[in-house]
C-alpha positions in Angstrom: -22.4 -8.4 14.0 -24.9 -9.9 11.5 -23.9 -13.0 9.6 -23.2 -11.1 6.3 -20.8 -8.8 8.0 -19.1 -11.8 9.6 -18.5 -13.2 6.2 -17.1 -10.0 4.9 -14.5 -9.8 7.7 -13.6 -13.5 7.8 -10.3 -14.7 6.4 -10.0 -17.4 3.8 -9.3 -20.2 6.3 -12.5 -19.3 8.3 -14.5 -19.2 5.1 -13.2 -22.6 4.1 -14.2 -24.0 7.5 -17.7 -22.6 7.1 -17.9 -24.0 3.6 -16.8 -27.4 4.8 -19.5 -27.3 7.5 -22.1 -26.6 4.8 -20.8 -29.3 2.5 -20.1 -26.8 -0.3 -18.5 -28.8 -3.2 -15.4 -27.4 -4.9 -14.6 -25.1 -2.0 -10.9 -25.6 -2.0 -10.7 -24.1 -5.6 -12.9 -21.1 -4.9 -11.7 -17.6 -4.4 -12.5 -15.7 -1.3 -15.3 -13.7 -3.1 -16.7 -16.9 -4.5 -16.8 -18.5 -1.0 -18.6 -15.5 0.4 -21.1 -15.5 -2.4 -21.9 -19.2 -2.0 -22.1 -19.0 1.8 -24.6 -16.0 1.5 -26.7 -18.1 -0.9 -26.8 -20.9 1.7 -27.8 -18.4 4.4 -30.8 -17.3 2.3 -31.8 -20.9 1.8 -31.4 -21.9 5.4 -32.5 -19.2 7.9 -30.7 -19.4 11.2 -32.5 -20.2 14.4 -31.6 -18.0 17.3 -29.8 -20.9 19.0 -27.9 -21.9 15.9 -24.1 -21.5 15.5 -23.5 -18.3 13.5 -22.8 -19.0 9.9 -23.5 -22.7 10.0 -27.2 -23.2 10.1 -26.7 -25.9 12.8 -27.8 -26.1 16.4 -25.2 -24.8 18.8 -23.4 -27.8 20.4 -22.9 -27.6 24.1 -19.2 -27.0 25.1 -17.5 -26.9 28.5 -14.1 -25.8 27.0 -14.3 -22.3 28.5 -15.5 -23.5 31.8 -12.6 -25.9 32.1 -10.2 -23.2 31.1 -11.4 -21.0 33.9 -11.2 -24.0 36.3 -7.6 -24.6 35.2 -6.7 -21.0 35.9 -8.4 -21.0 39.3 -6.7 -24.3 40.4 -3.3 -23.1 39.1 -3.8 -19.9 41.2 -4.2 -22.1 44.3 -8.0 -21.9 44.7 -9.7 -24.9 46.3 -12.1 -26.0 43.6 -14.1 -29.1 42.7 -12.5 -31.1 39.9 -14.1 -34.0 38.0 -12.2 -36.8 39.6 -13.9 -36.0 42.9 -17.3 -36.9 41.3 -18.8 -40.3 42.2 -21.8 -42.4 41.2 -24.3 -40.9 38.7 -22.6 -37.5 38.6 -19.4 -39.2 37.4 -21.3 -41.3 34.9 -23.0 -38.2 33.4 -19.6 -36.4 33.3 -18.1 -39.3 31.4 -21.0 -39.3 28.9 -20.8 -35.5 28.3 -17.1 -35.5 27.9 -17.0 -38.3 25.4 -19.8 -36.7 23.4 -18.1 -33.3 23.4 -14.8 -34.9 22.4 -16.4 -36.6 19.4 -19.0 -34.0 18.5 -18.2 -33.6 14.8 -17.9 -37.3 14.2 -21.2 -38.0 16.0 -23.1 -35.1 14.4 -22.1 -36.2 10.9 -23.1 -39.8 11.6 -19.5 -41.1 10.9 -19.6 -44.9 10.8 -16.0 -45.0 12.0 -17.0 -43.1 15.1 -19.5 -45.8 15.8 -16.8 -48.4 15.2 -14.5 -46.5 17.6 -17.2 -46.6 20.4 -17.6 -50.3 19.8 -13.8 -50.7 20.1 -13.7 -48.7 23.3 -16.5 -50.7 24.9 -14.7 -53.9 24.3 -11.4 -53.0 26.1 -10.4 -51.0 29.2 -7.0 -50.3 27.6 -8.5 -49.0 24.4 -11.0 -46.9 26.3 -8.1 -45.3 28.2 -6.3 -44.7 24.9 -9.3 -43.3 23.2 -10.6 -40.9 25.9 -7.6 -38.6 26.5 -9.8 -35.6 27.2 -11.6 -37.4 30.0 -8.2 -38.3 31.6 -6.8 -34.8 31.4 -10.0 -33.1 32.7 -9.2 -35.0 35.9 -5.9 -33.2 36.0 -7.2 -29.7 35.2 -4.8 -27.0 36.4 -2.7 -29.5 38.4 1.0 -29.2 39.2 1.2 -25.5 38.3 4.4 -25.0 40.4 6.4 -27.7 38.5 8.7 -27.2 35.5 7.0 -27.0 32.1 8.1 -29.2 29.2 6.8 -29.9 25.7 4.8 -32.9 26.9 3.9 -35.7 24.5 0.3 -35.6 25.8 -0.6 -39.2 25.3 2.0 -41.5 26.9 1.2 -45.2 27.0 3.2 -48.3 26.0 1.7 -48.3 22.5 2.9 -44.8 21.6 6.6 -45.7 21.4 7.9 -47.4 18.3 10.1 -47.7 15.2 9.9 -45.0 12.5 12.1 -43.5 9.7 14.8 -41.0 10.5 15.9 -38.1 8.3 18.5 -40.6 6.9 15.8 -43.1 6.1 17.0 -45.6 8.7 14.8 -47.0 11.5 15.0 -45.4 14.9 13.0 -46.0 18.1 11.3 -43.2 20.0 8.0 -41.6 20.8 5.8 -41.9 17.7 2.5 -40.0 18.3 2.5 -36.3 18.7 -1.2 -35.6 18.1 -1.8 -34.3 21.7 1.6 -32.7 22.3 1.4 -29.6 24.4 3.4 -27.5 26.8 2.5 -28.8 30.3 4.0 -29.8 33.7 6.4 -32.7 33.2 4.4 -34.8 35.6 1.4 -34.9 33.3 3.2 -37.3 30.9 4.5 -39.4 33.8 1.1 -39.8 35.4 -0.6 -40.8 32.1 2.3 -43.1 31.2 2.2 -44.9 34.6 -1.5 -45.5 34.2 -1.0 -46.7 30.7 1.6 -49.2 31.7 -0.6 -50.5 34.5 -3.6 -50.9 32.2 -1.6 -52.3 29.3 0.2 -54.9 31.5 -3.1 -55.9 33.0 -5.0 -56.3 29.7 -2.3 -57.5 27.3 -0.5 -59.9 29.7 -3.0 -60.5 32.6 -0.6 -59.1 35.2 -2.0 -58.5 38.7 -1.8 -55.3 40.7 1.7 -56.0 42.2 3.3 -56.6 38.8 1.4 -53.7 37.3 2.9 -51.4 40.0 6.4 -52.9 39.5 6.2 -52.3 35.8 5.0 -48.7 36.2 7.7 -48.1 38.8 10.3 -49.1 36.3 8.9 -46.6 33.8 9.0 -43.7 36.4 12.5 -44.6 37.6 13.7 -44.9 34.0 12.5 -41.4 33.4 14.2 -40.0 36.5 17.5 -41.8 35.7 17.3 -40.4 32.1 16.7 -36.8 33.3 19.7 -37.2 35.7 21.9 -38.5 32.8 21.0 -35.7 30.5 21.6 -33.1 33.2 25.1 -34.6 33.7 26.3 -35.1 30.1 24.1 -32.9 27.9 24.0 -35.5 25.2 20.3 -35.2 24.4 20.9 -33.2 21.2 22.7 -36.1 19.5 21.1 -39.2 21.0 19.1 -41.6 18.8 18.2 -45.2 19.5 19.3 -47.1 16.4 20.2 -50.7 15.5 23.8 -50.2 16.6 23.2 -48.7 20.1 19.7 -49.9 21.2 19.1 -52.2 24.1 18.6 -55.9 23.0 14.8 -55.7 23.3 14.6 -52.7 21.0 17.4 -54.0 18.7 15.3 -57.1 18.2 12.2 -54.9 17.3 14.2 -52.9 14.8 15.7 -56.0 13.2 12.2 -57.4 12.7 11.1 -54.3 10.8 14.0 -54.7 8.4 12.9 -58.2 7.3 10.3 -56.8 4.9 11.6 -54.9 1.8 10.0 -51.7 0.6 9.0 -53.5 -2.6 7.2 -56.3 -0.7 5.6 -53.8 1.6 4.3 -51.7 -1.2 3.0 -54.9 -3.0 0.5 -55.3 -0.1 -0.9 -51.8 -0.7 -1.0 -51.5 -4.5 -2.9 -53.2 -7.3 -1.3 -55.7 -9.7 0.0 -52.9 -12.0 1.8 -51.2 -9.1 0.7 -47.9 -10.4 -2.2 -47.3 -7.9 -3.7 -48.4 -4.7 -5.7 -51.6 -4.3 -9.3 -51.5 -3.2 -10.5 -53.1 0.0 -12.2 -52.2 3.3 -9.2 -50.3 4.5 -8.2 -48.5 1.3 -10.6 -46.6 -1.1 -8.8 -45.2 -4.1 -9.8 -41.6 -5.1 -7.6 -41.4 -8.2 -9.8 -38.6 -9.6 -8.1 -36.3 -6.9 -4.5 -36.8 -8.1 -4.3 -33.3 -9.6 -5.7 -31.7 -6.5 -3.3 -33.6 -4.3 -0.4 -32.8 -6.5 -1.1 -29.1 -5.8 -1.4 -29.9 -2.1 1.9 -31.8 -2.1 3.6 -28.9 -3.9 2.2 -26.4 -1.4 3.1 -28.6 1.6 6.7 -29.0 0.4 7.0 -25.2 0.0 5.3 -24.2 3.2 7.2 -26.6 5.4 10.5 -26.2 3.7 10.8 -29.9 3.2 14.4 -30.9 2.1 13.2 -33.4 -0.5 15.6 -36.4 -0.6 16.8 -37.8 -3.9 14.7 -40.9 -3.4 11.5 -38.9 -3.7 12.3 -37.7 -7.2 10.1 -34.7 -8.2 7.5 -35.5 -5.6 5.1 -36.7 -8.3 1.7 -38.0 -7.1 0.9 -41.3 -8.6 -2.3 -42.1 -6.7 -4.5 -41.2 -3.7 -6.7 -43.3 -1.4 -8.8 -42.8 1.7 -7.5 -44.8 4.6 -10.2 -46.2 6.9 -10.3 -48.0 10.2 -6.9 -46.8 11.5 -6.0 -45.7 15.0 -7.8 -45.7 18.3 -8.1 -42.1 19.5 -8.0 -40.9 15.9 -10.4 -43.5 14.5 -12.9 -41.6 12.4 -10.6 -38.7 11.5 -10.1 -38.3 7.8 -6.9 -39.9 6.4 -5.4 -40.1 3.0 -2.6 -42.2 1.6 -0.6 -40.4 -1.2 1.7 -42.5 -3.4 4.8 -40.6 -4.5 6.8 -41.8 -7.4 10.4 -43.0 -6.6 13.3 -42.9 -9.0 12.8 -46.4 -10.4 10.4 -47.0 -13.3 9.1 -50.3 -11.8 7.6 -48.6 -8.8 9.4 -50.7 -6.2 10.9 -47.7 -4.4 7.8 -45.5 -4.3 7.1 -43.4 -1.2 3.9 -43.3 0.8 2.8 -40.1 2.6 -0.1 -40.1 5.1 -2.3 -37.0 5.4 -4.3 -37.2 8.7 -6.7 -34.5 9.9 -5.4 -32.9 13.1 -7.5 -32.3 16.1 -7.3 -30.0 19.1 -4.9 -31.3 21.8 -6.7 -32.9 24.7 -4.5 -30.8 27.0 -5.6 -27.4 25.5 -7.3 -25.2 28.1 -6.6 -27.7 30.9 -2.9 -27.1 31.6 -1.8 -24.4 34.0 -1.2 -21.1 32.0 2.5 -21.0 31.0 2.9 -18.8 28.0 4.6 -21.6 26.0 1.5 -22.6 23.9 1.9 -23.2 20.2 -1.0 -22.1 18.0 -2.6 -24.2 15.3 -3.3 -28.0 15.2 -1.1 -29.7 12.6 1.5 -26.9 13.1 1.6 -27.8 16.8 2.1 -31.5 15.9 4.8 -30.7 13.5 6.5 -28.5 16.1 6.4 -31.4 18.6 7.9 -33.9 16.2 10.8 -31.6 15.4 11.5 -30.9 19.1 11.1 -34.5 20.4 13.1 -36.4 17.7 16.7 -35.9 16.8 16.8 -36.0 12.9 13.3 -37.4 12.6 11.2 -38.0 9.5 11.9 -35.2 7.0 8.4 -35.4 5.7 6.7 -34.5 9.0 4.7 -31.4 8.3 1.3 -29.7 8.0 -1.0 -28.4 5.4 -4.6 -27.1 5.2 -7.2 -29.0 3.0 -10.5 -27.2 2.6 -9.9 -25.2 5.7 -9.1 -28.2 7.9 -5.6 -28.7 9.4 -3.8 -31.9 8.3 -0.5 -33.4 9.5 1.7 -35.2 7.0 4.2 -37.9 7.6 5.9 -40.7 5.7 4.7 -44.3 6.2 7.6 -46.8 5.9 8.0 -50.6 5.9 9.9 -50.3 9.2 7.3 -48.3 11.1 6.2 -50.6 13.9 5.7 -50.9 17.6 6.3 -53.8 20.1 3.9 -56.6 20.6 2.8 -56.0 24.2 1.1 -59.3 24.5 4.3 -61.2 23.8 6.3 -59.6 26.6 7.3 -61.6 29.6 7.1 -59.9 33.1 10.9 -59.3 32.9 10.6 -57.8 29.4 7.7 -55.6 30.5 9.9 -54.1 33.1 12.8 -53.6 30.6 10.5 -52.0 28.1 9.0 -49.7 30.7 12.4 -48.6 31.8 13.5 -47.9 28.2 10.3 -45.9 27.5 10.8 -43.9 30.6 14.3 -42.9 29.4 13.0 -42.1 25.9 10.3 -39.8 27.5 13.1 -38.1 29.5 14.9 -37.5 26.2 11.8 -35.8 24.7 11.4 -33.6 27.7 15.1 -32.7 27.8 14.8 -31.4 24.2 12.2 -28.8 25.4 14.8 -26.2 26.0 17.1 -27.2 23.1 14.7 -27.0 20.1 11.5 -26.2 22.0 10.2 -23.0 23.4 11.2 -23.5 27.1 13.7 -20.7 28.0 15.4 -22.3 31.0 17.6 -25.4 31.6 14.9 -28.1 32.0 16.8 -31.1 33.4 18.2 -29.5 36.6 14.8 -27.9 37.2 13.1 -31.3 36.9 15.7 -33.0 39.2 15.2 -30.3 41.8 11.4 -30.7 41.5 11.6 -34.5 41.9 13.7 -34.1 45.1 13.5 -37.3 47.2 13.3 -39.8 44.3 11.6 -42.6 46.3 8.9 -40.3 47.6 8.3 -38.8 44.1 8.0 -42.3 42.6 5.6 -43.4 45.3 3.5 -40.3 44.7 3.2 -41.0 41.0 2.4 -44.6 41.5 -0.3 -43.9 44.1 -1.9 -41.5 41.7 -1.6 -44.0 38.9 -3.3 -46.8 41.0 -6.2 -44.6 41.9 -6.5 -43.3 38.3 -6.4 -46.9 36.8 -9.2 -47.9 39.1 -11.1 -44.8 38.0 -10.6 -45.7 34.3 -12.1 -49.1 35.0 -15.1 -47.6 36.6 -15.5 -45.0 33.9 -15.3 -47.9 31.3 -18.2 -49.5 33.0 -20.3 -46.3 32.8 -19.3 -45.8 29.2 -20.2 -49.4 28.3 -23.6 -49.2 29.9 -24.3 -45.9 28.2 -23.1 -47.2 24.8 -25.5 -50.1 25.1 -28.3 -47.6 25.6 -27.3 -45.6 22.5 -25.9 -42.6 24.4 -23.3 -41.8 21.7 -25.5 -41.4 18.7 -26.2 -37.8 19.4 -24.5 -34.7 20.9 -25.6 -32.3 23.6 -27.0 -29.1 22.2 -28.0 -25.8 23.7 -31.8 -25.2 23.6 -32.1 -21.7 25.2 
């Protein structure tokens, strides 16, 4: 099919994606016919090379997505195949380089400064490297554990992805707080990544040796197994929340700390002296000229997501908009906006803050054993995970398209916080790991309540675990090997980064 025919048959979302790739201004306000006309004009101005991506005028970027999908299917079917974690030496180094490039292709190709900042951040820390290279980790698991029960996995479990956030009642609760990579997968995938995350976090943040790292990770895995057994016995997962009144002392202390700052004081740190708009600094860049555009987006987002707008949000009137820069680890470099919503008071002390963050493809997509439980879309998938994993979570969690790109939406709040890992004693590390293990069990137990899994998850997981001591030992032995592999991979990455390896992407020349 020639490019002009492709434009005629494309839907509006596809046309918007192509327009964004071409940098066409005003695209979100164009009709479908106007988009087609502008894209045709661009085609005439920029003839395509035979190796270019159709409709973009750009070289075709090398991708191994389909190859890994086929590998996942083959391994899930029981075939004996070579997987990336079997690679050593230079072969492994090249694999790390190609995977990191592929995972960040858009951010590298556009010369994004925050992408460079992310690579600097990853080079400086093994734990940050682990957090920021999820695709690399899961390509080592490709097609694994196909026989085990499927759950809606969080996808990026580590000690920094649990924290305090607002509930639907606008009170702080503790739970999993990052759903960007959520995907239907074997329950062990979250356990394996979580165990590695606790080992690396305990090593880097508190300097713990291998024996203590293993003990902390063991508490995480046993906390999970005990949680699953508890939910299988009492079926209380549909009503359970960790709040100030029922949380363990360590979490109760964290929640109490988040309540020390009032909303007015918290907002004062984000707004200018008039309290009518955002301040300007290296993290916030006001784009007040886009207020009208974002008012239309907010109205559409509320309608499309069926948001039950609380009284405290008034008429959902947009007061100001800013670009948020420098946030996150894995998501550093992805477009984010802060949108200030007028509260009910005239003095602005009760205003709300919504975050719009560009969603990305889950690192697990195409790598998990085929299950039939997949959720389409990017931000839609993230919204689905939040609604499944949390009981009465943030009512503002949702999704919306901006210029053909998928964005997730959530409320920022003064009591959104996570624990200071560096301040934890060895005893507290174990306590925290056990708590997080049980919280993860709760998210998995919800997979058959509000998720897509069509069988009773908890008994199936307990049966799959079988001999608990043997199961825990299996997970910990995997985690120790994987943690060592992450350390070696970090060395490869750091050496390549120093040589400028991540300033360009791999393209197809034939």
